[in-house]
N, C-alpha and C positions, 0 to 999 in steps of 0.2 A: 517401428512404424509410428508416424506422427499423424495426429488428427486434430484439426482445429475445431473447437467447440464454440459455435456461434449461437447467441440467443437474441438476435436483433429484434425479433418479434415481441419480446417481453416488454411490458410497460409498467410503470409504477401506478399503484392504485389511487394515490392521493396527489391532487394537483399541486399542493403547496410544496411537496417534496420535489416534484418535477421542476418547479420554479427555482428552488434552492440549488438543484444540481446544475441548472442552466446559467446561474449567476456567474458573471465573469470573475475569475479568480483574483485578478489584480485589483478589482474594485473591492472585493471582500477583504483582501489583505492590506490594502493601502500601499502596496509595493509597486515598483516600476520594473517591468520586464526588461526594458533596455538597460537600466542600471544593473539589474540582476545578472544579465548576460555577462557583463564585464567582471562582476564580482565572483561569478561562478566559473571563471576560467580554470582555476585550480581544481575544480570538481570533475572536470572532463575525464581525467585519467582513470577514475573509478566508475563514474556514472555515464560516461560516453559524451561525445560532443553534442549529440542530439538528445541526451537524457535517457536513451534507451538501453543503458547498461554498458559496462566495460567487459574486460576479458574474464573476470571471475564472476560466476553466477550468484555468489553470495552477496555481491554488491547490488543494491536495489536499482530498479528502473524508476526514474523520477519524472519522466515526461508525462504530462497530463495529470500529475498528482495535485491535490488541493493545495493552494498556496499557503493558507493558514496552517494546515497540517504540517507542511515542511518547515515553516517558521517555528512552530511549536516544538518539533523534534530537534531542530538546531539549538533552540534555547535550552532544551532538556540535556542535550549533549554538553553544552557549555556549563550548565549548573551541576552536572553530575547525576541528575535525576535518571538519565538514561546513560548507561556506561558503554563506551567503546573507545579504546585508546587512540585510534586514528581519528575518529570524528571529534573527539574531545579537543584534539590539537587543531583541527580544522575550524571548529566553532569558536575556539577561545578568543580570537581577535575580532569576531563579528559583533557589530552593534545590533540592536533590535531592528533598526531600519534595514541594515544589511540583510538580515534574515528574511524580512518581508520582501525585499527586492529579489533575493535568490528564489524564494518561494514563488513569486509572480512569474519569474523567468521560466522555471520548470513547468509551471502550470500552463504556460502559453505554448509549450512544445507538444507536438503530436506524438502520442504513443503508438508504437508499432504492435500489430497483432502478434500474439505468441501462439504456441501450440502445445498441447499435452503430449508427453512422451510415451505414455502408456494408456491404451484404451481401457484396460482393466482398472487401473488406478483412477482414471478420470471418471469412469462410471460410478464407482463408489463415492468419489469426491463430489460428483454432481448430486447424489442422493443426500449427502451430508450438507452440502451448500444450500440446497433448496428445501430440505425437510428436517435437517438435524438428526438427532438420535434420541427418541423419546425414552428409551430404556435407560440411557445413561444421563439424561438431562442436558443434552447438548442442543443448544438452539440452532436454528437454521442460520447459516452465515449471511444469507441475503437479507435477513431482517435488519441488519446494520449496514451491510456493504452494498445493498441493492441487487435487484435481479440480474443486472448486467455487470455487476462488480465495480461500478463507477463511484461507489461510496456515497455517504451522506455528510457533506462538509459541515463544519470543519472537524468534527470529532472522529468520524469513521472514514478512513482513507480509501482511496481507489486501490483495488486489488486485481482488477482486470489486466491480463497480460503481464503481470508481475513475474519476476523470476521465481520458479518453483523452489530453487535452493534457498533463496532469501526468505520466502514465506515459511518454509519448513524450519529454518534456523530461528526465526522470530517466534513462531508458535511453540517451539521447544523451549525457548527462553521464557515465554509466558508460563508454560507448563511447570517449569522448574522454579519459577519465581525470580530468575535472574533479570528479567525485564518486568518492571512494574510502574512505568511512568505514565500509563494511560488509564489509570483506574483499575478496577478489579474485574471488569467484564471479561476481557480476554484471558486473564489468569484463571478465572473460574471455568470458562469454556474449555480452554486447552488442557487444564488439569484432568478433565473428565474424558478426554480423547486419548486413544491409543496412539502410539507412534505411527502405526500403519494408517490410521485414519487421518492423522496430520499430513502424512506424505501424500495421501490420496487427494485431500482437499487442495494441497499446494499444487499438485499436478493439474487439477481441474482449473484452478484459478489462472494458471499460466496460459491456458488456451481460451479463457473466457474473454469475450469481447462483444 
C-alpha cells in the first residue's frame, strides 16, 4: 500500500528563510542551466533524463536540488572528500564552472512527488522528522531540512521526494563514518539513530512534498 504524505499547509516561521528558499538556484550558484543541460548528458543514465532518478533506487533524484549543494558534492567527489568510485570518475574531468552549470541545470528541473511504501514506517518517520527523539538526543530533521523537506540552501539539501533507498544508504554511511564530507551534524544525528529509525525517516522523506 502506498500513501503520499503531503504537508503543503506547513510554513516556515521566519521570513528570511522563506526568501532564501525562494531564491533562484542559478543566481545563487553562478551556473547556467542551459550549459549544464549539455554537460549533464552523461548523468542521465543514473539520475534520469528529467533528474527524477534512474532504474536503481540507490541513485539519487537531483531534480529541484539546490544548485550550490550539487556543485559542492561534485567537488567533494573530485577531491575524494566524499568517496564513490563511479562519481569520482564522473567528476574528475569537471571544472568548478562545469559543476555550477550542472547544479543549476538540475535545480531548474521539476521534482516529481514520491510516496512512502509503508504507512507504519512513515508514521514513525514523521514523528522523528518533526519532533526528533529527545531520549536519544536526535534533533528533528525539519530543523535543517525544513517542514516540507525543501532544505535550507546551500548547506542543507532538499530531501523531499528523494529515493528512500538513497536516503537510507547515506544515513547509514553517516552513522558508520564512511561519509563525513558535510561536517559532523549528520554524523552525530545518524549515530544516535537505530537502523529502523533511519529506514522510517527515509520512507517518510520519500513521500514528503
